C-alpha positions, 0 to 999 in steps of 0.5 A: 351449514355453508350457506348460513356461514356465508350469510353470517360473514357477509352481514359481518362485513357489511356491519364492519364497513357500513358506518364511519364515526363522525370526524372530530376534526373541525376543518373537515366539518366546515363547508365552504359557501357556494361560489359559482364558476362557469355558466352552468353553475351560474344557471343552476344556483339553488337559492334555498338556504338550509333554514328555508329562507331564500338567498336573493343575492344571486337570482335572475329576475324577469321584468316584463315591459307589458305582459298583456297585449290587446290586439283590438279587433282582427278578422278570422284567419288573421295571424297576430304577432306580438313581441313581449320585451323583458329585462333581466333585472337580477344578478344572475343570467336568466334562462328561459327553459320553456314557454307553453301556450293555453291553445295550439293556435298560439305559438311562442318563440323564446331566446335559447341563450341565457340573458345576462343581468341588466340585459333585455330580450323578447319572446315572440307570440303568434296567434292564429285567429282561424276558427276562433271568432269572438273575444279571445284571451290566450295565455303563454306560461314562461318557465325560467330559472327565476323565483317563482319559476313561472310567469305569464303573458297574455294576448287578447282581443276580439276576432270578427267572422270574415265575410 
């Protein structure tokens, strides 16, 4: 009988404290709009509104100068290096979270610090042609706090066998 009584009181305590009636005080129901403060809040701002629309007034926008680089012809064993320049034309700091290539022969290096609005930066890509004769096209996917959160840059050209 004692265990049943304990369970009964535990359930009664949960029911009594688990719910709270909604407040009728209007000052408690209104919610202030998001106002970013500090760099972390600036980077984490969620542009999605409750109705599903996008608030584009506070977003970084990544604009590539030239997203495709054609190196022409190279010889097997050459290392091709290209700087891809971009500008943040948005209204919030742009943070590149990651950059990944479609092949281990292609290595991207990206800025680790946020790029302020109306500022430019670049991503360096190195392509090692060793063991890769023929036409080559390698993509690097950039993950950033933009919308959409991915963009791609491409390095391409033809690799001739070395003598």
